[in-house]
DSSP file (Angstrom, degrees, kcal/mol; ACC not computed):
  #  RESIDUE AA STRUCTURE BP1 BP2  ACC     N-H-->O    O-->H-N    N-H-->O    O-->H-N    TCO  KAPPA ALPHA  PHI   PSI    X-CA   Y-CA   Z-CA
    1    1 A X              0   0    0      0, 0.0     2,-0.4     0, 0.0     0, 0.0   0.000 360.0 360.0 360.0 136.8   71.5   60.4 -231.5
    2    2 A X        -     0   0    0     28,-0.0     2,-0.4     2,-0.0     0, 0.0  -0.873 360.0-158.8-112.7 147.1   71.0   58.1 -228.5
    3    3 A X        +     0   0    0     -2,-0.4     2,-0.3     2,-0.0    39,-0.0  -0.969  13.3 171.1-127.3 142.7   68.5   58.6 -225.7
    4    4 A X        -     0   0    0     -2,-0.4     2,-0.5    26,-0.0    -2,-0.0  -0.989  32.0-121.7-146.4 145.7   68.7   57.0 -222.2
    5    5 A X        -     0   0    0     -2,-0.3     2,-0.3     2,-0.0    -2,-0.0  -0.798  33.9-168.0 -92.8 129.3   66.6   57.7 -219.1
    6    6 A X        -     0   0    0     -2,-0.5     2,-0.7    16,-0.0    16,-0.1  -0.808  23.9-118.7-117.5 155.1   68.8   58.7 -216.1
    7    7 A X  E     -A   21   0A   0     14,-0.5    14,-1.4    -2,-0.3     2,-0.7  -0.851  21.8-150.8 -93.7 112.6   68.1   59.1 -212.4
    8    8 A X  E     +A   20   0A   0     -2,-0.7    12,-0.2    12,-0.2     3,-0.1  -0.771  20.7 174.2 -82.0 115.1   68.7   62.7 -211.2
    9    9 A X  E     +     0   0A   0     10,-2.5     2,-0.3    -2,-0.7    11,-0.2   0.558  60.9   5.4-101.7 -10.4   69.8   62.2 -207.6
   10   10 A X  E     +A   19   0A   0      9,-1.2     9,-3.1     2,-0.0     2,-0.3  -0.977  55.9 171.0-164.9 155.1   70.6   65.8 -206.8
   11   11 A X  E     -A   18   0A   0     -2,-0.3     2,-0.2     7,-0.2     7,-0.2  -0.960  33.0-108.3-158.7 164.2   70.6   69.4 -208.3
   12   12 A X    >   -     0   0    0      5,-1.1     3,-1.6    -2,-0.3     5,-0.2  -0.603  31.1-112.6 -95.4 161.2   71.2   72.8 -207.0
   13   13 A X  T 3  S+     0   0    0      1,-0.3    -1,-0.1    -2,-0.2     0, 0.0   0.807 116.5  54.1 -60.9 -31.7   68.5   75.4 -206.4
   14   14 A X  T 3  S-     0   0    0      1,-0.0    -1,-0.3     3,-0.0     0, 0.0   0.482 107.4-125.7 -82.5  -2.8   69.8   77.6 -209.2
   15   15 A X    <   +     0   0    0     -3,-1.6    -2,-0.1     2,-0.2     3,-0.1   0.897  66.6 137.1  56.7  42.9   69.6   74.7 -211.7
   16   16 A X  S    S+     0   0    0      1,-0.2    82,-2.9    81,-0.1     2,-0.3   0.656  72.0   6.2 -88.1 -17.4   73.3   75.2 -212.7
   17   17 A X  E     - B   0  97A   0     80,-0.3    -5,-1.1    -5,-0.2     2,-0.3  -0.992  57.7-146.1-159.0 160.7   73.8   71.4 -212.6
   18   18 A X  E     -AB  11  96A   0     78,-1.5    78,-3.8    -2,-0.3     2,-0.5  -0.956  16.3-142.2-123.7 145.2   72.2   68.0 -212.2
   19   19 A X  E     -AB  10  95A   0     -9,-3.1   -10,-2.5    -2,-0.3    -9,-1.2  -0.960  21.8-173.2-109.3 124.5   73.8   65.0 -210.6
   20   20 A X  E     -AB   8  94A   0     74,-2.4    74,-2.4    -2,-0.5     2,-0.4  -0.872  12.2-137.7-117.3 150.4   73.1   61.6 -212.3
   21   21 A X  E     -AB   7  93A   0    -14,-1.4     2,-0.7    -2,-0.3   -14,-0.5  -0.872   5.4-154.1-114.1 139.1   74.0   58.1 -211.1
   22   22 A X  E >   - B   0  92A   0     70,-3.2     3,-1.8    -2,-0.4    70,-1.6  -0.916   7.4-169.6-106.1 104.8   75.3   55.1 -213.0
   23   23 A X  T 3  S+     0   0    0     -2,-0.7    67,-0.2     1,-0.3    -1,-0.1   0.740  88.7  52.2 -64.0 -22.9   74.2   52.1 -211.0
   24   24 A X  T >  S-     0   0    0      1,-0.3     3,-1.6    68,-0.1    -1,-0.3   0.183 102.5-143.7 -99.7  16.8   76.4   49.9 -213.1
   25   25 A X  G X   -     0   0    0     -3,-1.8     3,-1.1     1,-0.3    -1,-0.3  -0.252  65.8 -15.0  62.3-141.0   79.4   52.1 -212.5
   26   26 A X  G 3  S+     0   0    0      1,-0.2    -1,-0.3    64,-0.2     6,-0.1   0.536 125.0  76.1 -77.7  -5.0   81.9   52.6 -215.3
   27   27 A X  G <   +     0   0    0     -3,-1.6    -1,-0.2    -5,-0.1    -2,-0.2   0.724  68.7 105.1 -76.0 -21.5   80.4   49.6 -217.3
   28   28 A X    <>  -     0   0    0     -3,-1.1     4,-2.2    -4,-0.2     5,-0.2  -0.419  68.1-143.4 -67.3 130.6   77.4   51.6 -218.4
   29   29 A X  H  > S+     0   0    0      1,-0.2     4,-2.7     2,-0.2     5,-0.2   0.900  98.8  52.6 -61.1 -43.4   77.6   52.6 -222.0
   30   30 A X  H  > S+     0   0    0      1,-0.2     4,-2.2     2,-0.2    -1,-0.2   0.883 108.9  51.7 -59.5 -38.5   76.0   56.1 -221.5
   31   31 A X  H  > S+     0   0    0      2,-0.2     4,-2.0     1,-0.2    -1,-0.2   0.941 111.6  45.4 -64.7 -48.4   78.4   56.8 -218.7
   32   32 A X  H  X S+     0   0    0     -4,-2.2     4,-2.1     1,-0.2    -2,-0.2   0.888 111.6  53.7 -62.0 -38.8   81.4   55.9 -220.9
   33   33 A X  H  X S+     0   0    0     -4,-2.7     4,-3.3     1,-0.2    -1,-0.2   0.915 108.8  47.9 -63.1 -42.4   80.0   57.9 -223.8
   34   34 A X  H  < S+     0   0    0     -4,-2.2    -1,-0.2     2,-0.2    19,-0.2   0.837 109.3  53.8 -69.5 -30.6   79.6   61.0 -221.6
   35   35 A X  H  < S+     0   0    0     -4,-2.0     3,-0.4     1,-0.2    -1,-0.2   0.908 117.4  37.0 -65.8 -40.2   83.1   60.7 -220.3
   36   36 A X  H  < S+     0   0    0     -4,-2.1     2,-0.4     1,-0.3    -2,-0.2   0.870 134.0  24.8 -79.5 -36.8   84.4   60.5 -223.9
   37   37 A X  S  < S+     0   0    0     -4,-3.3    -1,-0.3    -5,-0.2    -2,-0.1  -0.754  72.1 175.6-126.6  81.1   82.0   63.1 -225.4
   38   38 A X        +     0   0    0     -2,-0.4    15,-2.4    -3,-0.4     2,-0.4   0.609  52.7  88.3 -72.5 -12.1   81.0   65.3 -222.4
   39   39 A X  E     +C   52   0A   0     13,-0.2     2,-0.3    11,-0.0    13,-0.2  -0.711  57.4 117.8 -87.6 135.8   78.8   67.8 -224.4
   40   40 A X  E     -C   51   0A   0     11,-2.0    11,-2.8    -2,-0.4     2,-0.3  -0.913  52.4 -98.4-167.9-166.2   75.2   66.8 -224.8
   41   41 A X  E     -C   50   0A   0     -2,-0.3     2,-0.3     9,-0.3     9,-0.2  -0.981  24.0-170.4-136.0 148.5   71.6   67.6 -224.1
   42   42 A X  E     -C   49   0A   0      7,-2.4     7,-3.2    -2,-0.3     2,-0.6  -0.970  21.2-133.7-133.5 151.1   69.0   66.4 -221.6
   43   43 A X  E     +C   48   0A   0     -2,-0.3     2,-0.4     5,-0.2     5,-0.2  -0.940  33.8 171.6 -99.8 123.2   65.3   66.9 -221.2
   44   44 A X  E >   -C   47   0A   0      3,-2.9     3,-1.3    -2,-0.6    -2,-0.1  -0.951  64.1 -19.3-141.1 118.8   64.6   67.8 -217.6
   45   45 A X  T 3  S-     0   0    0     -2,-0.4     3,-0.1     1,-0.3    -1,-0.1   0.892 128.8 -48.6  53.2  45.3   61.2   68.9 -216.3
   46   46 A X  T 3  S+     0   0    0      1,-0.2     2,-0.4     0, 0.0    -1,-0.3   0.543 117.1 109.9  78.1   7.8   60.0   69.8 -219.8
   47   47 A X  E <   -C   44   0A   0     -3,-1.3    -3,-2.9     2,-0.0     2,-0.6  -0.936  63.4-136.4-118.7 141.2   63.0   71.8 -220.7
   48   48 A X  E     -C   43   0A   0     -2,-0.4     2,-0.4    -5,-0.2    -5,-0.2  -0.852  31.8-172.8 -92.3 121.0   65.8   70.9 -223.2
   49   49 A X  E     -C   42   0A   0     -7,-3.2    -7,-2.4    -2,-0.6     2,-0.3  -0.938  23.5-134.4-122.1 136.4   69.1   71.8 -221.6
   50   50 A X  E     -CD  41  99A   0     49,-0.5    49,-2.7    -2,-0.4     2,-0.3  -0.706  35.9-174.4 -82.1 139.6   72.7   71.7 -223.0
   51   51 A X  E     -CD  40  98A   0    -11,-2.8   -11,-2.0    -2,-0.3     2,-0.4  -0.894  29.1-150.9-134.8 161.8   75.1   70.1 -220.6
   52   52 A X  E     -CD  39  97A   0     45,-1.6    45,-2.5    -2,-0.3     2,-0.3  -0.980  27.9-139.2-131.1 120.8   78.8   69.4 -220.1
   53   53 A X  E     + D   0  96A   0    -15,-2.4     2,-0.4    -2,-0.4    43,-0.2  -0.637  23.3 175.1 -91.0 134.9   79.4   66.2 -218.1
   54   54 A X  E     - D   0  95A   0     41,-2.3    41,-3.5    -2,-0.3     2,-0.1  -1.000  33.8-113.3-135.9 133.2   82.1   66.0 -215.4
   55   55 A X  E     - D   0  94A   0     -2,-0.4     2,-0.4    39,-0.2    39,-0.2  -0.399  29.7-123.9 -65.4 141.7   82.8   63.0 -213.1
   56   56 A X        -     0   0    0     37,-2.3    37,-0.4    -2,-0.1    -1,-0.1  -0.740  31.8-108.1 -86.0 131.5   82.1   63.6 -209.4
   57   57 A X     >  -     0   0    0     -2,-0.4     4,-2.7     1,-0.1     5,-0.2  -0.289  29.4-115.4 -59.1 144.6   85.1   62.9 -207.2
   58   58 A X  H  > S+     0   0    0      1,-0.2     4,-2.0     2,-0.2     5,-0.2   0.868 111.2  48.3 -53.0 -49.2   84.6   59.7 -205.1
   59   59 A X  H  > S+     0   0    0      1,-0.2     4,-1.4     2,-0.2    -1,-0.2   0.911 115.6  43.7 -61.2 -44.5   84.6   61.3 -201.7
   60   60 A X  H  > S+     0   0    0      1,-0.2     4,-2.0     2,-0.2    -1,-0.2   0.873 111.3  55.9 -69.0 -36.3   82.1   64.0 -202.7
   61   61 A X  H  X S+     0   0    0     -4,-2.7     4,-2.4     1,-0.2    -2,-0.2   0.860 102.5  55.7 -63.5 -36.6   80.0   61.3 -204.5
   62   62 A X  H  X S+     0   0    0     -4,-2.0     4,-2.0    -5,-0.2    -1,-0.2   0.900 107.2  49.6 -65.1 -39.8   79.8   59.3 -201.3
   63   63 A X  H  X S+     0   0    0     -4,-1.4     4,-2.2     2,-0.2    -2,-0.2   0.911 110.6  50.0 -62.5 -43.3   78.3   62.3 -199.4
   64   64 A X  H  X S+     0   0    0     -4,-2.0     4,-2.1     1,-0.2    -2,-0.2   0.911 111.6  48.4 -62.3 -42.6   75.8   62.8 -202.2
   65   65 A X  H  X S+     0   0    0     -4,-2.4     4,-2.4     2,-0.2    -1,-0.2   0.847 108.2  54.3 -67.6 -34.4   74.7   59.2 -202.1
   66   66 A X  H  X S+     0   0    0     -4,-2.0     4,-2.0     2,-0.2    -1,-0.2   0.931 109.5  47.5 -64.6 -45.3   74.4   59.3 -198.3
   67   67 A X  H  X S+     0   0    0     -4,-2.2     4,-2.2     1,-0.2    -2,-0.2   0.904 111.8  51.1 -60.9 -41.2   72.0   62.2 -198.6
   68   68 A X  H  X S+     0   0    0     -4,-2.1     4,-2.5     1,-0.2    -2,-0.2   0.910 108.5  51.1 -63.7 -41.6   70.1   60.4 -201.3
   69   69 A X  H  < S+     0   0    0     -4,-2.4    -1,-0.2     1,-0.2    -2,-0.2   0.886 111.9  47.3 -63.3 -39.1   69.8   57.3 -199.1
   70   70 A X  H  < S+     0   0    0     -4,-2.0     3,-0.5     1,-0.2    -1,-0.2   0.874 117.0  42.7 -69.7 -37.6   68.4   59.4 -196.2
   71   71 A X  H  < S+     0   0    0     -4,-2.2    -2,-0.2     1,-0.2     2,-0.2   0.812 127.1  30.3 -80.0 -30.4   65.9   61.2 -198.4
   72   72 A X     X  +     0   0    0     -4,-2.5     4,-2.2    -5,-0.2    -1,-0.2  -0.554  67.2 156.6-128.0  66.3   64.8   58.1 -200.4
   73   73 A X  H  > S+     0   0    0     -3,-0.5     4,-1.9    -2,-0.2    -1,-0.1   0.881  75.6  47.9 -65.5 -37.8   65.1   55.1 -198.1
   74   74 A X  H  > S+     0   0    0      2,-0.2     4,-2.1     1,-0.2    -1,-0.2   0.941 113.8  46.4 -67.7 -45.7   62.6   52.9 -199.9
   75   75 A X  H  > S+     0   0    0      1,-0.2     4,-2.7     2,-0.2    -1,-0.2   0.881 109.5  55.7 -63.1 -36.9   64.0   53.5 -203.3
   76   76 A X  H  X S+     0   0    0     -4,-2.2     4,-2.7     2,-0.2    -1,-0.2   0.910 106.7  50.1 -60.1 -44.3   67.5   52.9 -201.9
   77   77 A X  H  X S+     0   0    0     -4,-1.9     4,-2.0     2,-0.2    -1,-0.2   0.906 111.3  48.9 -62.6 -41.3   66.4   49.5 -200.6
   78   78 A X  H  X S+     0   0    0     -4,-2.1     4,-2.1     2,-0.2    -2,-0.2   0.933 112.6  47.8 -63.4 -44.9   65.0   48.6 -204.1
   79   79 A X  H  X S+     0   0    0     -4,-2.7     4,-3.1     1,-0.2     5,-0.3   0.896 110.8  50.5 -64.2 -39.7   68.1   49.7 -205.8
   80   80 A X  H  X S+     0   0    0     -4,-2.7     4,-2.3     1,-0.2    -1,-0.2   0.875 111.3  48.8 -66.1 -35.1   70.4   47.8 -203.5
   81   81 A X  H  < S+     0   0    0     -4,-2.0    -1,-0.2    -5,-0.2    -2,-0.2   0.855 115.7  44.3 -71.7 -32.9   68.3   44.6 -204.0
   82   82 A X  H  < S+     0   0    0     -4,-2.1    -2,-0.2    -5,-0.2    -1,-0.2   0.918 125.3  31.4 -73.9 -45.0   68.5   45.1 -207.8
   83   83 A X  H  < S-     0   0    0     -4,-3.1     4,-0.3    -5,-0.2    -2,-0.2   0.739 110.5-119.2 -86.1 -25.4   72.2   46.0 -207.9
   84   84 A X     X  -     0   0    0     -4,-2.3     4,-1.4    -5,-0.3     3,-0.1   0.123  28.4 -87.9  90.2 146.0   73.4   43.9 -205.0
   85   85 A X  H  > S+     0   0    0      1,-0.2     4,-0.6     2,-0.2     3,-0.3   0.891 127.9  48.7 -56.5 -44.6   75.0   45.3 -201.9
   86   86 A X  H >4 S+     0   0    0      1,-0.2     3,-0.9     2,-0.2     4,-0.3   0.869 107.2  55.8 -65.3 -36.6   78.5   45.1 -203.4
   87   87 A X  H >4 S+     0   0    0     -4,-0.3     3,-1.8     1,-0.2     4,-0.4   0.796  92.7  71.0 -66.4 -28.4   77.4   46.8 -206.6
   88   88 A X  H >< S+     0   0    0     -4,-1.4     3,-1.1    -3,-0.3    -1,-0.2   0.849  94.0  55.7 -58.4 -33.4   76.1   49.8 -204.6
   89   89 A X  T << S+     0   0    0     -3,-0.9    -1,-0.3    -4,-0.6    -2,-0.2   0.652  99.7  61.5 -73.5 -13.9   79.7   50.7 -203.9
   90   90 A X  T <  S+     0   0    0     -3,-1.8    -1,-0.2    -4,-0.3    -2,-0.2   0.525  73.4 125.1 -87.7  -6.5   80.4   50.8 -207.7
   91   91 A X    <   -     0   0    0     -3,-1.1     2,-0.4    -4,-0.4   -68,-0.2  -0.298  44.6-161.3 -57.3 132.9   77.8   53.5 -208.3
   92   92 A X  E     -B   22   0A   0    -70,-1.6   -70,-3.2   -67,-0.1     2,-0.4  -0.918   2.5-146.9-117.7 144.9   79.5   56.5 -210.2
   93   93 A X  E     -B   21   0A   0     -2,-0.4   -37,-2.3   -37,-0.4     2,-0.4  -0.860   6.1-161.7-112.9 145.4   78.1   60.0 -210.4
   94   94 A X  E     -BD  20  55A   0    -74,-2.4   -74,-2.4    -2,-0.4     2,-0.6  -0.982  14.3-141.1-122.2 138.1   78.3   62.6 -213.1
   95   95 A X  E     -BD  19  54A   0    -41,-3.5   -41,-2.3    -2,-0.4     2,-1.0  -0.886  13.4-155.1 -94.3 119.9   77.7   66.3 -212.7
   96   96 A X  E     -BD  18  53A   0    -78,-3.8   -78,-1.5    -2,-0.6     2,-0.3  -0.818  11.9-153.1 -98.3  96.9   75.8   67.6 -215.7
   97   97 A X  E     -BD  17  52A   0    -45,-2.5   -45,-1.6    -2,-1.0     2,-0.4  -0.541  15.7-125.9 -72.1 125.6   76.8   71.3 -215.8
   98   98 A X  E     - D   0  51A   0    -82,-2.9     2,-0.5    -2,-0.3   -47,-0.2  -0.620  21.1-149.2 -75.7 125.5   74.1   73.3 -217.5
   99   99 A X  E       D   0  50A   0    -49,-2.7   -49,-0.5    -2,-0.4    -1,-0.0  -0.839 360.0 360.0 -99.2 124.8   75.5   75.4 -220.3
  100  100 A X              0   0    0     -2,-0.5    -1,-0.1   -51,-0.1   -49,-0.0   0.418 360.0 360.0-108.8 360.0   73.7   78.7 -220.9
C-alpha cells in the first residue's frame, strides 16, 4: 500500500465526492496510479473513506481552479511560483467519488 498527501481543492456539502489536484499533471505517479486503479481509500478529516477516482473534464476543471484561485489567492501565488506559470495550466483534477 502506498500513501500520498493530496490537496483537496473542492468538495460538495453532502460529502459525496472530493476534488484533488495534481500540480505535476499527468506526470504524477499517484495520478497515473488512480487512473489505472481507480478504487482506493483516503483519510479525510479523521474518516477513512472508500473512493472511486474519475478524471475531471478540462473545461469543468478550469472553473473549479478559478474558484480555488479566488478563494485562496495567497496559496495560488505560492503554487504558481513553485510550479511555474506554464505548469499551472498542466494541473489535472480527479473527482474522488465516495463509495458507501
